[in-house]
C-alpha positions in Angstrom: 12.0 35.3 -10.7 10.2 32.0 -12.0 12.9 29.9 -10.8 13.3 31.1 -7.3 9.6 30.5 -7.0 9.6 27.2 -8.4 12.7 26.3 -6.3 10.6 27.4 -3.2 7.5 25.5 -4.2 9.7 22.4 -4.5 12.2 22.8 -1.5 9.6 24.2 0.9 7.7 20.6 1.8 11.3 18.8 1.3 12.8 20.8 3.6 9.8 20.1 6.0 10.2 16.3 5.4 14.0 16.7 6.1 13.5 18.3 9.2 10.7 15.8 10.5 12.7 12.8 9.1 16.0 13.7 10.4 15.1 15.9 13.8 11.1 15.4 14.3 11.3 11.4 14.6 14.5 11.4 16.4 14.0 13.9 18.9 10.4 14.0 20.3 10.8 17.1 22.1 11.3 19.1 18.4 8.5 21.5 19.1 5.4 21.9 16.7 6.0 19.9 13.9 2.7 20.5 12.3 3.0 24.4 12.1 6.6 24.1 10.4 4.9 21.6 7.8 1.8 23.6 7.7 4.1 27.0 7.0 6.3 25.3 4.3 3.1 24.3 2.2 1.5 27.7 2.8 4.7 29.3 1.5 4.5 26.9 -1.5 0.8 28.2 -2.2 1.8 31.7 -2.3 4.9 31.0 -4.6 1.9 29.3 -6.8 0.0 32.2 -6.8 3.0 34.4 -7.8 4.1 31.7 -10.6 0.2 32.2 -11.8 1.5 35.8 -12.8 4.4 35.1 -14.1 3.6 32.3 -16.6 0.6 34.2 -18.2 2.2 35.5 -20.9 4.0 32.6 -22.5 4.9 29.1 -21.0 8.5 28.7 -19.8 11.1 25.9 -20.0 14.1 25.4 -17.8 16.3 22.6 -18.1 20.0 21.5 -17.1 21.8 18.4 -18.4 21.8 15.6 -15.6 23.1 12.6 -16.8 25.2 11.3 -20.1 25.1 7.8 -20.9 27.2 7.0 -24.2 25.7 9.6 -27.0 22.7 10.1 -25.1 22.3 13.1 -22.5 19.4 13.0 -20.1 18.2 16.5 -18.9 15.9 17.2 -15.9 14.2 20.5 -15.8 10.7 21.8 -15.3 7.9 23.2 -17.5 5.9 25.9 -17.0 2.5 26.6 -18.6 -1.1 27.8 -17.5 -1.7 23.9 -17.1 1.3 23.3 -15.0 0.5 26.6 -12.4 -2.9 25.5 -12.1 -2.1 22.0 -11.0 0.8 23.5 -8.5 -2.2 25.9 -7.3 -4.5 23.0 -6.6 -2.0 20.8 -5.3 -0.6 23.0 -2.4 -3.8 24.5 -1.7 -5.4 21.3 -1.1 -2.2 20.4 0.6 -2.7 23.1 2.8 -5.8 22.8 3.9 -5.4 18.9 4.7 -2.3 20.0 7.0 -4.6 22.4 9.0 -7.4 19.9 9.3 -4.9 17.2 10.1 -4.1 19.2 13.2 -7.2 18.8 14.8 -7.8 15.1 13.7 -4.3 13.5 14.1 -3.7 15.2 17.4 -3.7 12.4 19.8 -1.9 10.2 17.4 1.6 8.9 19.0 3.2 9.3 15.8 1.8 12.6 15.2 5.4 14.1 13.8 5.8 11.0 11.3 2.6 11.8 9.8 3.2 15.4 8.9 6.4 14.3 7.6 4.8 11.9 5.0 2.3 14.1 4.2 5.1 16.8 3.2 7.0 14.2 1.2 4.1 13.2 -0.4 3.4 16.7 -1.5 6.7 17.2 -2.8 6.4 14.2 -4.6 3.3 15.2 -6.5 4.7 19.0 -7.6 7.9 17.4 -8.5 5.8 15.6 -11.0 3.6 18.4 -12.1 6.6 20.5 -13.1 8.9 18.0 -14.6 9.6 18.6 -18.3 10.4 15.0 -19.2 9.3 11.7 -18.8 12.1 10.7 -16.4 11.2 13.2 -14.0 7.7 12.5 -14.5 8.4 8.7 -13.4 10.6 9.5 -10.4 7.7 11.5 -8.8 5.3 8.7 -10.1 7.3 6.3 -8.2 8.0 8.5 -5.1 4.2 9.3 -5.0 3.6 5.3 -4.9 6.0 5.3 -2.2 4.1 8.0 0.1 0.9 6.7 -0.7 2.1 3.4 0.9 3.5 4.9 3.7 0.2 6.9 4.4 -2.4 4.2 3.6 -0.4 1.8 6.1 0.1 4.6 8.7 -2.1 2.6 11.1 0.1 -0.4 10.0 -0.9 -2.4 13.6 -4.2 -3.0 11.7 -4.1 -5.7 9.7 -6.4 -4.4 7.4 -4.3 -1.3 7.0 -1.2 -2.9 6.4 -3.0 -5.1 4.0 -4.4 -2.1 1.9 -1.1 -0.5 1.6 0.5 -3.6 0.1 -2.5 -4.3 -2.1 -2.2 -0.1 -3.2 1.7 -0.6 -3.9 1.6 -3.8 -5.8 -1.6 -3.1 -7.9 -0.2 0.0 -9.1 2.7 -1.4 -9.6 1.5 -3.5 -12.6 0.3 -0.4 -14.5 3.6 1.0 -13.9 5.6 -1.8 -15.5 3.1 -1.0 -18.8 3.8 2.5 -18.4 7.9 2.0 -18.4 7.6 0.0 -21.3 5.6 2.9 -23.1 8.6 5.1 -22.0 11.3 3.0 -23.4 9.2 2.7 -26.8 9.5 6.3 -27.2 13.2 6.7 -25.6 13.9 3.8 -28.4 12.3 5.7 -31.2 13.6 9.5 -30.4 16.5 8.9 -28.2 15.3 11.5 -25.6 12.7 11.4 -22.7 11.9 15.1 -22.7 8.6 15.8 -23.9 8.9 19.5 -25.2 11.5 21.7 -27.4 12.6 20.8 -30.7 14.2 17.9 -29.6 11.5 16.7 -27.6 9.2 13.7 -28.2 6.4 15.8 -29.2 7.8 17.6 -31.8 9.8 14.5 -33.0 6.7 12.8 -33.3 4.8 15.4 -35.4 7.6 15.4 -37.7 9.3 11.6 -38.4 6.5 9.5 -37.8 4.6 8.4 -40.5 1.5 6.6 -41.1 3.0 3.3 -40.9 3.9 4.1 -37.2 0.5 4.9 -36.2 0.0 1.3 -34.9 3.2 1.5 -32.7 2.3 5.2 -31.5 -0.8 3.7 -30.4 0.4 0.9 -28.4 3.1 3.2 -26.9 0.0 5.6 -25.8 -1.9 2.6 -24.4 1.2 1.4 -22.6 1.7 4.7 -20.9 -2.1 5.3 -20.1 -1.6 2.0 -18.4 0.4 3.8 -15.4 -2.6 6.3 -15.1 -5.0 3.1 -15.2 -3.2 1.8 -12.0 -2.6 5.3 -10.0 -5.9 6.6 -11.0 -7.5 3.5 -10.2 -9.4 3.0 -13.7 -10.8 -0.3 -14.4 -9.3 -3.0 -13.7 -6.9 -1.7 -11.5 -9.1 0.2 -9.3 -9.6 -2.4 -6.6 -6.9 -0.8 -4.3 -8.7 2.7 -3.8 -11.5 1.6 -1.8 -9.2 -0.4 0.6 -7.2 2.7 0.8 -9.8 4.0 3.1 -8.0 2.5 5.9 -5.6 5.2 6.1 -6.4 8.3 8.6 -9.0 10.5 6.5 -7.1 13.4 5.8 -4.8 10.9 3.8 -8.3 9.8 1.7 -8.7 13.4 1.2 -5.1 14.2 -0.3 -4.7 11.0 -2.4 -8.4 11.1 -3.9 -8.6 14.5 -4.6 -5.1 16.5 -5.3 -2.2 13.9 -5.4 -2.1 10.5 -6.4 -5.4 9.9 -8.7 -4.8 13.1 -10.2 -1.5 12.2 -11.6 -3.2 9.4 -13.6 -5.2 12.0 -14.9 -2.3 14.8 -15.5 0.1 12.2 -17.2 -2.5 11.5 -19.7 -3.3 15.5 -20.1 0.1 15.8 -20.8 0.6 13.0 -23.7 -2.4 14.6 -25.3 -0.4 15.5 -28.4 0.4 12.0 -29.4 -2.7 10.3 -28.7 -4.0 8.7 -31.8 -7.5 7.6 -32.7 -7.3 4.3 -31.4 -5.4 5.2 -28.3 -7.9 8.2 -27.4 -10.8 5.5 -28.0 -9.2 2.8 -25.6 -8.7 5.9 -23.2 -12.6 7.0 -23.2 -13.9 3.5 -23.3 -11.6 2.6 -20.0 -12.9 6.1 -18.3 -16.6 5.6 -19.1 -16.8 2.1 -18.3 -14.9 2.9 -14.9 -17.2 6.0 -14.6 -20.4 3.8 -14.6 -19.3 0.7 -13.0 -17.9 2.6 -10.0 -21.1 4.7 -9.7 -23.3 1.8 -9.3 -21.2 0.1 -6.9 -21.5 3.2 -4.6 -25.4 2.8 -4.7 -25.2 0.0 -2.2 -22.2 0.7 0.0 -22.7 1.9 3.5 -19.2 2.9 4.5 -19.1 6.8 4.1 -15.5 6.8 3.1 -16.0 4.2 0.7 -18.9 5.8 -0.8 -16.9 8.7 -1.4 -13.9 6.1 -2.5 -16.0 4.8 -5.5 -17.2 7.8 -6.1 -13.6 9.5 -6.7 -13.0 6.5 -9.1 -16.3 7.4 -11.1 -15.0 10.9 -11.5 -11.9 9.7 -12.7 -13.1 7.7 -15.2 -15.2 11.3 -16.2 -12.0 13.0 -16.7 -10.3 10.0 -18.6 -13.5 10.1 -20.9 -13.2 13.6 -21.2 -9.2 13.3 -22.5 -10.3 10.6 -24.5 -12.8 12.0 -26.5 -10.7 15.2 -27.1 -12.2 17.5 -24.2 -8.6 18.2 -23.2 -9.9 21.5 -21.2 -13.2 20.0 -20.1 -10.9 16.9 -18.8 -8.7 19.6 -16.7 -11.5 21.7 -15.3 -13.3 18.8 -14.2 -10.0 17.8 -12.5 -10.0 21.0 -10.7 -13.3 21.2 -9.6 -13.1 17.5 -8.5 -10.3 18.3 -6.4 -12.2 20.8 -4.4 -15.5 19.6 -3.8 -14.1 15.8 -3.3 -11.4 17.2 -0.6 -14.4 18.7 1.0 -16.5 15.7 1.3 -13.5 13.5 2.3 -12.7 16.3 5.1 -16.4 16.2 5.8 -16.6 12.8 6.3 -13.7 13.0 8.7 -15.7 15.6 10.8 -18.7 12.9 11.2 -16.3 10.3 11.9 -14.1 12.5 14.5 -17.7 13.3 16.1 -18.5 9.5 16.6 -14.9 8.5 17.4 -15.2 8.4 21.2 -17.8 6.1 21.2 -16.4 3.7 18.7 -15.3 1.2 20.9 -18.9 1.0 22.8 -20.9 1.4 19.9 -18.8 -1.5 18.0 -20.5 -4.0 20.6 -24.1 -2.5 20.7 -24.6 -1.7 17.0 -27.7 -2.0 16.0 -29.1 -1.2 12.3 -32.9 0.0 12.0 -33.4 -1.6 8.6 -34.0 -5.1 7.8 -31.0 -6.9 6.3 -31.5 -8.4 2.6 -30.1 -11.6 3.7 -27.3 -12.7 6.4 -24.2 -12.2 4.3 -25.1 -8.8 3.7 -25.4 -8.6 7.5 -22.0 -9.9 7.8 -20.4 -8.1 5.4 -21.9 -4.6 6.6 -21.0 -5.7 10.2 -17.3 -5.2 9.5 -17.7 -1.5 8.7 -16.3 0.6 11.6 -19.3 1.7 13.7 -18.0 5.5 13.3 -18.3 5.2 9.5 -21.3 3.0 9.1 -24.1 5.6 7.9 -26.8 2.9 9.2 -25.7 4.5 12.8 -25.9 7.9 11.7 -28.9 10.2 10.9 -30.0 13.5 12.4 -26.9 15.3 12.4 -27.6 18.3 10.4 -28.6 20.1 13.9 -25.5 18.9 15.6 -23.1 19.5 13.3 -24.1 22.9 10.8 -20.9 23.5 9.5 -20.5 20.0 8.4 -23.8 19.7 7.3 -23.6 22.7 5.1 -20.3 22.3 3.7 -20.7 18.6 2.9 -24.1 19.7 0.8 -22.5 22.3 -0.8 -19.9 19.7 -2.2 -22.7 17.3 -2.9 -24.8 19.8 -5.1 -21.7 20.2 -7.0 -20.6 16.7 -7.6 -24.1 16.1 -8.8 -24.0 18.7 -10.9 -27.0 21.2 -9.7 -27.2 23.9 -11.8 -26.2 27.0 -12.2 -24.3 28.1 -9.3 -21.9 25.2 -8.3 -18.9 24.3 -10.3 -19.1 20.6 -10.6 -22.4 21.5 -13.3 -20.0 23.3 -15.4 -17.1 21.0 -15.5 -19.5 17.9 -16.3 -21.6 19.9 -18.8 -18.6 20.6 -21.1 -17.2 16.9 -20.7 -21.0 15.8 -21.9 -20.8 18.8 -24.4 -17.6 17.6 -25.8 -18.6 14.0 -25.8 -21.8 14.4 -27.7 -20.2 17.3 -29.9 -17.4 14.8 -31.2 -20.2 12.1 -31.8 -22.5 14.5 -33.7 -19.6 15.7 -35.9 -17.6 12.9 -36.6 -21.2 10.4 -36.6 -19.3 8.1 -34.4 -21.5 5.4 -32.7 -18.4 5.0 -30.4 -18.9 8.5 -28.9 -22.7 8.2 -28.8 -22.1 5.2 -26.6 -19.6 6.9 -24.4 -22.1 9.8 -24.1 -25.1 7.6 -23.0 -22.4 6.3 -20.5 -21.5 9.5 -18.9 -25.3 10.7 -18.9 -26.0 7.4 -16.9 -23.0 8.0 -14.4 -24.1 11.4 -13.8 -27.6 10.6 -12.7 -26.4 7.6 -10.3 -23.7 10.0 -8.9 -26.5 12.4 -7.9 -28.7 9.7 -6.5 -25.7 7.8 -4.2 -24.2 11.4 -3.2 -27.9 12.6 -1.7 -27.9 8.9 -0.5 -25.2 9.5 1.7 -26.4 13.3 2.7 -29.9 11.6 3.6 -28.8 8.9 5.4 -26.0 11.0 7.4 -27.5 14.2 8.3 -31.6 13.9 8.0 -34.2 11.8 9.7 -34.3 10.4 12.9 -30.9 9.3 14.7 -30.1 5.5 14.5 -28.0 5.2 17.0 -29.2 7.5 19.9 -26.1 6.6 21.9 -23.7 7.7 19.3 -26.2 10.6 18.3 -25.8 12.4 21.9 -21.7 12.0 21.9 -21.7 13.5 18.4 -20.5 17.4 18.4 -19.4 20.0 16.0 -15.6 19.8 15.2 -13.0 22.2 16.4 -12.3 25.5 14.2 -9.2 23.4 12.8 -11.3 21.2 11.0 -14.4 23.4 10.1 -12.1 26.2 8.5 -10.5 24.3 5.8 -14.2 22.9 5.3 -15.6 26.2 4.9 -12.7 27.8 2.5 -13.2 24.5 0.2 -17.1 24.9 0.0 -16.7 28.8 -1.0 -14.1 26.9 -3.8 -16.8 24.8 -4.9 -18.4 27.6 -6.5 -17.9 28.6 -10.2 -16.6 31.9 -9.8 -13.1 30.8 -8.3 -12.7 27.8 -10.8 -14.2 29.0 -14.1 -11.6 32.2 -14.2 -8.4 29.8 -14.9 -10.3 28.1 -17.6 -10.7 30.4 -20.3 -10.0 30.5 -24.2 -7.0 32.6 -23.9 -5.0 31.0 -20.7 -5.9 27.1 -21.3 -5.7 25.8 -24.8 -5.3 22.3 -26.1 -2.4 21.3 -27.8 -2.3 20.0 -30.9 -2.7 16.3 -31.8 -1.0 15.9 -35.1 -1.8 12.3 -35.0 -5.5 12.1 -34.5 -7.6 11.6 -37.4 -11.1 12.0 -38.1 -12.7 8.8 -39.0 -13.5 8.2 -42.8 -16.9 8.0 -42.3 -17.0 11.5 -40.2 -19.3 14.1 -41.6 -17.2 17.3 -41.6 -18.6 20.9 -41.8 -16.8 23.7 -43.5 -14.8 25.9 -41.6 -14.4 29.4 -42.6 -11.5 30.1 -40.0 -9.4 27.9 -41.3 -10.2 27.9 -44.8 -10.3 24.1 -45.2 -12.6 21.4 -44.1 -12.9 20.7 -40.1 -14.9 19.6 -37.2 -16.4 21.8 -34.5 -16.0 20.5 -31.1 -17.4 22.5 -28.0 -15.1 22.6 -24.8 -15.9 24.5 -22.1 -17.6 27.0 -24.3 -14.9 27.2 -26.9 -15.5 25.9 -30.1 -12.6 24.1 -31.4 -11.9 23.6 -35.0 -10.3 20.2 -36.1 -8.8 20.7 -39.7 -8.4 17.4 -41.8 -6.0 18.1 -44.6 -4.6 15.5 -46.7 -0.6 15.5 -46.7 0.8 12.5 -48.9 -2.2 10.7 -47.9 -1.9 11.5 -44.3 -4.4 13.6 -42.4 -3.8 16.1 -39.7 -5.8 17.7 -37.1 -5.2 21.0 -35.9 -6.8 22.4 -32.8 -7.3 26.1 -31.8 -9.4 28.0 -30.0 -12.3 29.8 -31.9 -15.0 32.5 -30.6 -17.7 31.3 -32.8 -20.2 28.6 -32.4 -20.9 26.3 -34.9 -24.3 25.0 -35.4 -23.9 21.2 -34.3 -21.5 22.1 -31.2 -24.1 24.5 -30.1 -26.6 22.2 -30.5 -24.9 19.4 -28.7 -23.7 21.9 -25.9 -27.5 22.7 -25.7 -28.5 18.7 -25.2 -26.0 18.1 -23.1 -26.8 20.7 -20.5 -30.8 19.9 -20.8 -29.8 16.5 -20.3 -27.5 16.6 -17.5 -30.0 18.7 -15.8 -32.8 16.3 -15.9 -30.6 13.0 -15.3 -28.9 15.1 -12.0 -32.6 16.2 -10.9 -33.9 12.7 -11.4 -31.5 11.2 -9.4 -31.8 13.5 -6.6 -35.7 13.1 -6.9 -35.0 9.3 -6.6 -32.6 9.6 -3.7 -35.6 11.7 -1.7 -38.0 9.3 -2.4 -36.1 6.4 -1.1 -33.6 7.8 1.7 -36.0 10.6 2.9 -39.7 10.6 2.3 -39.3 6.6 2.4 -42.4 6.7 -0.1 -39.9 3.6 -2.0 -38.3 0.8 0.0 -34.4 0.2 -1.1 -34.9 -3.1 0.4 -38.1 -4.2 -1.5 -36.1 -2.9 -4.9 -32.7 -4.7 -3.6 -35.0 -8.0 -3.0 -36.8 -7.5 -6.3 -33.4 -7.0 -8.4 -31.7 -9.6 -6.3 -29.0 -10.7 -9.1 -28.2 -6.9 -9.8 -28.3 -6.1 -6.1 -25.4 -8.9 -5.8 -23.7 -7.8 -8.4 -23.3 -4.4 -7.0 -23.0 -5.6 -3.9 -19.9 -7.5 -4.9 -18.5 -4.9 -6.5 -18.6 -7.0 -9.9 -16.4 -10.0 -8.5 -13.5 -8.3 -8.9 -12.0 -9.0 -5.8 -13.4 -12.7 -5.8 -11.7 -13.0 -9.8 -8.3 -11.8 -8.2 -8.2 -14.1 -5.5 -10.1 -16.8 -7.1 -8.0 -16.6 -10.4 -4.8 -14.4 -10.3 -4.1 -14.9 -6.4 -5.0 -18.6 -6.5 -3.1 -19.1 -9.8 0.1 -17.5 -8.0 -0.5 -19.6 -5.2 -0.6 -22.8 -7.2 2.4 -21.8 -9.6 4.4 -21.0 -6.0 3.4 -24.6 -4.9 4.1 -26.3 -8.2 7.7 -24.3 -7.9 7.8 -25.7 -4.4 7.2 -28.8 -5.2 9.4 -28.9 -8.4 12.3 -27.4 -6.1 11.7 -30.2 -3.3 11.1 -33.0 -6.0 13.5 -32.3 -9.1 16.3 -29.4 -7.7 16.3 -31.1 -4.0 16.3 -34.7 -6.0 19.3 -33.7 -8.2 20.9 -32.1 -5.3 20.6 -35.0 -3.0 21.3 -37.5 -5.9 24.6 -35.5 -6.5 25.4 -36.1 -2.7 24.7 -39.3 -2.8 26.7 -40.3 -5.5 29.5 -38.2 -4.1 29.2 -39.9 -0.8 28.7 -43.5 -1.8 30.9 -43.7 -4.6 33.6 -41.0 -4.8 33.7 -40.4 -1.7 34.3 -44.2 -0.8 37.0 -44.4 -3.5 38.8 -41.5 -2.3 38.8 -43.2 1.5 40.0 -46.4 -0.4 43.0 -44.4 -2.1 43.7 -42.3 1.0 43.6 -45.8 3.7 45.6 -47.8 1.1 47.9 -45.6 -1.0 48.4 -42.4 0.6 48.0 -44.1 4.4 50.2 -47.3 3.0 53.0 -45.1 1.6 53.0 -43.1 4.6 53.3 -45.8 6.9 56.0 -47.5 4.7 58.2 -44.7 4.9 57.4 -44.4 8.6 58.3 -48.3 9.3 61.6 -47.8 7.0 63.0 -44.8 8.8 62.2 -46.7 12.4 64.2 -49.6 11.1 67.0 -47.5 10.5 66.9 -45.6 13.2 66.8 -49.0 15.1 69.9 -49.8 13.6 71.9 -46.8 14.0 70.5 -46.3 17.7 72.9 -49.4 18.6 76.0 -47.5 17.3 74.7 -45.2 20.4 76.2 -47.2 23.0 77.3 -44.8 25.7 80.7 -46.4 25.9 83.7 -44.0 25.7 86.1 -46.8 24.6 83.9 -47.9 21.8 83.6 -44.0 20.7 87.8 -43.9 20.7 87.9 -47.4 18.7 85.6 -46.3 15.7 87.9 -43.0 16.0 91.2 -44.6 15.6 89.6 -47.2 13.1 88.9 -44.2 10.9 92.0 -42.6 11.1 93.8 -45.6 9.9 91.4 -45.9 6.9 92.1 -42.2 5.8 95.7 -43.0 6.4 95.4 -45.9 4.0 93.0 -44.2 1.6 95.7 -41.3 1.0 98.5 -43.7 0.8 96.7 -45.5 -1.7 95.9 -42.5 -3.8 
């Protein structure tokens, strides 16, 4: 039953793409391409739910040999466990809702069939990546996802900004993919396989063959593979492509930022969890933590509603990476699931707002006025580049005009802000914070204490900028009265997905999947507790252990000496150790406090207007400029990397023009003036002289012989007679 189900899940979106690509784009009269594509995704969603029942008892692997090169055989198959099925449901569900939403949002687009073709291919690529049981299949799906993102981000390629954004996304993610490929080749060179599971898989071989001396090598391989996730999941410093990806249609933003491309990096990191060492885990945690904090601070000063959500996505992805790097495997995947739903809701909700203002776009662009004073001319110029229907400074008072959009986006905002206790985002964030603090307390690790503080600050800032978005968009008086009068609630094809996603933002739906009997963290045999860790007795293992709280499940980390090498066994435990319970309590209280503080400050600044954001920006001008210019990452890339590349290109051009062309021209000059002159002299004097001399001799001989041909018959008879006489004499003598 499993094989037919997974076949339907993969083939349905692929078949829809084939129909669009072969028939739909070639024949514009093909009926209702959107219905076919949406139906294909709904079938894949139904099969994913059926697969959930089949896979619950135990994981299954289905593999076939695909290609043999020498003594190495590459297999191509799929591995199904609880995490795989959850990801299948998340991807197909969000993709189905995006398909439905796109029917209303994109209905007037002239390339409507092509859009649904790209969506179908995008969904297939992500699903193939999720179910692959080896790094080769993951890499194929990985690159297909990158290709589809290029096509969808640049869907409106007639705009220079969209064309530049898709190229930027494609090239930036390629940088990380190079590191990922090198890491894969390191593992292949060591183990002669790319399969992850089974007796001959990388995880099993790594646990049995690697020694303490191989840990540095394994750490490097793990970090290099993580480079691919840095690119795809927009982690620092390769995060700059994601905000620019907002140039694509809003449904694309929802799909990319919620359940497909950016989630692929987190999923890859979770899949490689068993071979993460202490060093590679710490690198992942720090990259995620810094990304979460930096992106959150940038989002504070954005006015483009889609870019606020883009930086929010970067921040939340950093949160997930921080969780996995800190050992909170279940919490990281839990937040990936909850984030997929409320972030898709936020993007589709922003698309609903943009759709309401779209009719006024051209007119509003000419008459755009802002109610607040700009801090300086530079800010005004930069701000004016925002499309009027995406600029939150043109909005306000929309909650009465668009009640469904407002209520659903408010639910998503409450969830991402971590408002207790009825929203899923609170529970997943709480488990991340508890896991990081638990590891810090049990290992007495200053690194994890720092990471906990970073995560806590990012959580508070997230609540602040998300409610800033809500207050500026839906509360207060309309800032652009003409645009406000034209605003209207979106049609059912757009509001129904919003309502469904709003229901999925409550914990009753999400927490059902993440329990200790269903999602279990895999063993990390190469993760060792630091030598300074203070280990507490673990009665379950009968040895020494470290208790970590991951989504309400205490995980015992047994550290045992085996030939001088410690190992870590991670397993579920119904009981709560004292330190884990303490960490969970502290994390929950602090998360509630920082979320409440962020919401309260946002209310004071943007709703109550008791505090002035402009005054704060003026007072802390250097900090504000740092946030506004996005920590000068783009300026650094343009001023250093791009400028260096251009300088090198010009240097090579000069080298080509001066040295290479000089050599070529010199060779040509020598050939023309010396060799060609000698050859010409030899040809004229020797070859032509010889030919002419032969001709002259031939001419002379011909002239002599010509005299015999007089034309007189008497002369001819005389010559014949003389010849006969000579012949007679010769024969007589002889």
